[in-house]
C-alpha positions as a Markdown table, in Angstrom:
| # | Residue | x | y | z |
|---|---|---|---|---|
| 1 | Met | -35.9 | 6.7 | 69.4 |
| 2 | Lys | -39.2 | 5.3 | 70.5 |
| 3 | Lys | -40.0 | 1.6 | 70.0 |
| 4 | Glu | -42.9 | 2.4 | 67.8 |
| 5 | Asp | -40.6 | 4.3 | 65.4 |
| 6 | Ile | -38.3 | 1.3 | 64.8 |
| 7 | Trp | -39.0 | -0.9 | 61.7 |
| 8 | Ile | -37.5 | -4.3 | 60.9 |
| 9 | Lys | -37.4 | -6.5 | 57.8 |
| 10 | Val | -39.3 | -9.8 | 57.8 |
| 11 | Cys | -38.8 | -12.7 | 55.4 |
| 12 | Pro | -41.8 | -13.0 | 53.1 |
| 13 | Glu | -41.2 | -16.8 | 52.8 |
| 14 | Cys | -40.8 | -18.0 | 56.4 |
| 15 | His | -41.7 | -14.8 | 58.4 |
| 16 | Ser | -38.3 | -14.9 | 60.2 |
| 17 | Lys | -36.9 | -11.6 | 61.7 |
| 18 | Glu | -33.4 | -12.8 | 60.9 |
| 19 | Val | -32.8 | -10.7 | 57.8 |
| 20 | Thr | -29.3 | -9.3 | 57.0 |
| 21 | Ser | -28.0 | -7.0 | 54.4 |
| 22 | Arg | -25.2 | -8.0 | 52.0 |
| 23 | Gly | -24.2 | -4.4 | 51.4 |
| 24 | Ala | -25.1 | -2.1 | 48.5 |
| 25 | Ile | -26.7 | -3.3 | 45.3 |
| 26 | Ser | -23.9 | -4.2 | 42.9 |
| 27 | Gly | -23.7 | -3.1 | 39.2 |
| 28 | Arg | -26.1 | -5.9 | 38.2 |
| 29 | Ala | -29.8 | -4.8 | 38.0 |
| 30 | Leu | -32.0 | -6.3 | 40.7 |
| 31 | Ser | -29.1 | -7.9 | 42.5 |
| 32 | Pro | -30.5 | -9.3 | 45.8 |
| 33 | Asn | -28.9 | -7.5 | 48.7 |
| 34 | Phe | -31.0 | -8.9 | 51.6 |
| 35 | Val | -30.8 | -12.5 | 52.8 |
| 36 | Cys | -33.0 | -14.4 | 55.3 |
| 37 | Gln | -30.6 | -16.2 | 57.6 |
| 38 | Thr | -33.3 | -18.9 | 58.4 |
| 39 | Cys | -34.4 | -20.1 | 55.0 |
| 40 | Gly | -31.9 | -18.4 | 52.6 |
| 41 | Phe | -34.4 | -16.4 | 50.7 |
| 42 | Gln | -32.7 | -13.6 | 48.8 |
| 43 | Ser | -34.3 | -10.4 | 47.4 |
| 44 | Ala | -33.7 | -6.7 | 46.9 |
| 45 | Ile | -37.0 | -6.0 | 48.7 |
| 46 | Phe | -38.1 | -7.3 | 52.1 |
| 47 | Pro | -41.3 | -6.1 | 53.8 |
| 48 | Glu | -40.8 | -4.0 | 56.9 |
| 49 | Ile | -43.0 | -4.0 | 60.0 |
| 50 | Lys | -42.9 | -2.1 | 63.2 |
| 51 | Leu | -40.9 | -3.6 | 66.0 |
| 52 | Glu | -43.8 | -3.7 | 68.3 |
| 53 | Asp | -45.8 | -5.7 | 65.7 |
| 54 | Ala | -42.9 | -8.1 | 65.2 |
| 55 | Glu | -43.0 | -9.1 | 68.8 |
| 56 | His | -46.3 | -10.8 | 68.0 |
| 57 | Leu | -44.7 | -13.1 | 65.4 |
| 58 | Pro | -43.8 | -16.6 | 66.6 |
| 59 | Asn | -40.2 | -17.2 | 67.5 |
| 60 | Gln | -40.0 | -20.2 | 65.3 |
| 61 | Pro | -40.6 | -19.2 | 61.7 |
| 62 | Arg | -43.1 | -20.8 | 59.4 |
| 63 | Asn | -41.7 | -23.9 | 57.5 |
| 64 | Tyr | -38.6 | -23.8 | 59.6 |
| 65 | Val | -36.3 | -26.9 | 59.2 |
| 66 | Pro | -33.4 | -26.7 | 61.7 |
| 67 | Ser | -31.0 | -28.8 | 59.6 |
| 68 | Lys | -31.5 | -26.7 | 56.5 |
| 69 | Met | -28.6 | -24.2 | 56.0 |
| 70 | Pro | -29.3 | -21.1 | 54.0 |
| 71 | Phe | -28.4 | -21.4 | 50.3 |
| 72 | Phe | -26.6 | -18.4 | 48.8 |
| 73 | Ala | -26.8 | -18.3 | 45.0 |
| 74 | Asp | -23.7 | -16.3 | 44.6 |
| 75 | Gln | -21.1 | -17.5 | 47.1 |
| 76 | His | -18.4 | -15.5 | 45.4 |
| 77 | Ala | -20.1 | -12.3 | 46.2 |
| 78 | Arg | -19.5 | -13.1 | 49.9 |
| 79 | Gln | -15.8 | -13.7 | 49.5 |
| 80 | Gly | -13.3 | -10.9 | 50.1 |
| 81 | Pro | -11.0 | -9.5 | 47.5 |
| 82 | Thr | -8.0 | -11.5 | 48.8 |
| 83 | Thr | -9.9 | -14.8 | 48.4 |
| 84 | Arg | -10.9 | -13.9 | 44.9 |
| 85 | Leu | -7.3 | -12.9 | 44.1 |
| 86 | Ile | -5.9 | -16.2 | 45.4 |
| 87 | Leu | -8.6 | -18.2 | 43.5 |
| 88 | Gly | -7.7 | -16.3 | 40.3 |
| 89 | Ile | -4.0 | -17.0 | 40.7 |
| 90 | Ile | -4.7 | -20.7 | 41.2 |
| 91 | Ala | -6.9 | -20.8 | 38.1 |
| 92 | Leu | -4.2 | -19.1 | 36.0 |
| 93 | Ala | -1.6 | -21.6 | 37.3 |
| 94 | Met | -3.9 | -24.5 | 36.4 |
| 95 | Leu | -4.4 | -23.1 | 32.9 |
| 96 | Ala | -0.6 | -22.6 | 32.4 |
| 97 | Ala | 0.0 | -26.3 | 33.5 |
| 98 | Ile | -2.7 | -27.5 | 31.0 |
| 99 | Leu | -1.1 | -25.4 | 28.2 |
| 100 | Val | 2.4 | -26.7 | 28.9 |
| 101 | Ala | 1.0 | -30.3 | 28.8 |
| 102 | Ile | -0.7 | -29.6 | 25.4 |
| 103 | Phe | 2.5 | -28.1 | 23.9 |
| 104 | Glu | 4.5 | -31.1 | 25.1 |
| 105 | Val | 2.1 | -33.5 | 23.5 |
| 106 | Ile | 2.2 | -31.5 | 20.2 |
| 107 | Ser | 6.0 | -31.3 | 20.2 |
| 108 | Trp | 6.2 | -35.1 | 20.9 |
| 109 | Ile | 3.8 | -35.8 | 18.0 |
| 110 | Phe | 5.8 | -33.8 | 15.5 |
| 111 | Thr | 9.3 | -34.9 | 16.5 |
């Protein structure tokens, strides 16, 4: 493949070339599936430019703040199924403990 045939995605906010895919679009409409690793911008659509044109972009993106970490609106979408299962089990255990405490208080009041 020739260099002029290669296209890359560029962040429309900071002009960074560090754009990654988060996989296929989920069942939600317009779910963002591309993320800029520099500024954290998320969108389903990122502009594409030829690789040879991208070489003319500066290495340091516009409005770049080194201490700023990308913000991901849906952190749970990046977790694996095992992590979500464990978090679900913990949530159910906490709910069960709360219900037991409520029933103990109710039984103490009526005895």
